[in-house]
N, C-alpha and C positions, 0 to 999 in steps of 0.2 A: 332863665330856666332852660335846661338842655332839652332838645327835641327828643321825642320817643324814638327808640331804635326802629330803623326801617322807614322812618318818615323824613322826607327831604325838607330842608329849610326853604321857606318861601323865597322865591326870587332866585334860587340857585339852579342854574341850568346844567343838565348833564353834558359831559364833554363830548365833542363831536367824534363820530366814529372815524378812526384813522385807516387810510386805504393806500395800498400800493398798486399801481397799474403797470402790468408787464405785457407789452405788445411791440412787435417790430415795425409797426406803422406809426410814424410820428403824428400824423393828422388824426388817426383814430384815438391815440392817447390824449391829444389835446382836446378833442371833442368830448371824450368821456370825462376828462378832468373838469372841464367847464360845466358839464351837466351835473356831475356829482357835487362839485363845490357850490353850485347854485341851490342845491338841496340840503346844504348844511354839513356835508362830509368834508373831512380834512384829507386831501390827497397829499401825503407827506413825501412820496417818492414815485419815480417812474423808472422803468427798465425796458431796454430794447431786446433783451434775450433772457433765456432762463437762468443762465449763470449769474447775470447781474441781478436778477430778481432774488436769487438765493443769497447772494452776498448782502443785498440790502436788508433781507430778513435776519441775517446773522448780526448785523450791526444796529438795526433799528427796531422799533416796536410798532406793530400794525394790528388792527383788529381783523382786517380782511385783505387778502391779496387776490386781485383779478388777473388771471393768467390766460394767455392765448395758448392754444394747443401747439400750433406749428410756429416755432421760433428758432433762430440760429443759435449755435454754440451748445445750447441745452434746450430740448423741447419742453413744452409746458407740462407734459405728464411726468417726466423725470424731475423737473423742477418742483412740481407739486409733491412728489414723493419725498424729496430731500427737505423741503420746507416743513412738511408735517412731522419730520423726525426731530426738528429743533426742540430745545427744552421748553421754550415759550412760543409754541407754534401758532401762527395766526390761522384763521379759517381761510379756505381757498375756494374761490368760485372760478370755474373754467368758463371762459367767455370766448366763443369760437364760431366758425362757420361749418365745422365738421360735426355731423350728427349721426355718423355710423354707430351702430350698437356696440361694436368692438371697442371703439374709442371711448364711448361712455363707460363701458365696463372697465377699461383701463384707468379712467379717471377715478372711478369708485375705488378700485384696488389701490390707487396711489394716495387715497385719503381726501379727495375733494369733497366738499360739502354740497356743491351745486354745480350744474352744467347748463349753461344758457347759450342761446344763439346771440350773435352780435347784433342782430336786428331787434333784440328785446328793447321795449320802450324804456327810456331812462327812469321814468317814474316807477315802473315795475321793478327795475333793478334796485333802485333806492329802497323800495319796500322790502325786497328780498334781503338786502344787506342788514336792514334793521331786524328782520325776522330771524335770520340765522345767528346774529349776535345775541339775540334774546333767548335763543334755544340752541346753544352751540353743540349739543349732543345729537341733534336731529340731522338726518340726511335728506337733502332736497333733490337728489338725483333720481331720474326716472328709472324704473325697473326695466331691465333688458334681458332677453333670453337668447343665448348663442348656442349653436350646435356644439356638442361635446366632442370635439375632435381630439384624437390622441396626438402626442408630439410628432409621431411619424406621419400621420395623416396631414398635419399642418405643414410639414416639410414637403410632402408630395403636392399639396395644394398650391404652395408658393411657387414651386417649380412649374406646375401646370399653368399657373397664371403668367409666368414668364415666357410661355410659348414652347416649352420643351415637350418632345414626344415621349411616349412610354419608355422607349429604349434609352433615351437620354436621361430620363429620370432614374431609370434602373442603374445606369452607369454612375450617375452622380451620388446615389445613395447606396451603392454596392448591393443592389437587390436584383432579383430576376424580373423580367418583364411580366411574368405571370403574377408575381407578388405585387408589383405596381398596379396591375389591373385589379387585383383584389382590394387594394387600398382605395383605388378610385371608385369602385362599386360601393364601398363603405362610405366614402365622402358623398357620393351622389345620394345615397339613402338619407344621410344626416342632413344634407342641404335640401332634400326633397326636390331633386332635379333628375334629369335623365341623360344628360350628355355633358361633354367637356365645356362647351361654350356657356351653357346655362350654369354650370358649377362656378366658372370664373366670374360670371356676372353677379351671381348670388354672393360670392365671397367678397367682391368689391363693394356691393351694396351694404354688406354687414361690417365692412372695414377689416376683414380678416387678412386681406392682401393689399 
């Protein structure tokens, strides 16, 4: 007699979740592979940079890709964006040491499902992989709020963080020094700071520069 629809046959195990680990540190990949394999996951491939991770996803099938943010050749954010564009795209977990809100926001925009610290307990990571595979439409990324800078304000802020004076910023952007000062006042207001140094420190804390 055939089993009822939706009822698994006794003794039939679900296939192991397939995983790709992408990180430029071999020892970290090895440790993570060991930890996940010990918990029943199938680590099918590893990659040392974002481009290699993307190529692996084009030729192989994975349930989940674990991507580091900072990698050579192609960083994790760009790799995530390209992986999620594939026809049969795996889910992506960003696993990194960078916790700046701007980077988390970039990961969300790129299509990542979750964003975790590399210090996350392997057991918690294993539980998260199972959870996101069971609910693939859900986002597990933390909500972040960033100041709504205009593109010009972002340019001024980047030059400010590089140590340029108002006059140098004005020359670089073909603006008057008075206009640069107006932009800086707007930046201070949005970052809730009062001076140049505080603005640069706040921008770095947020991951804006």
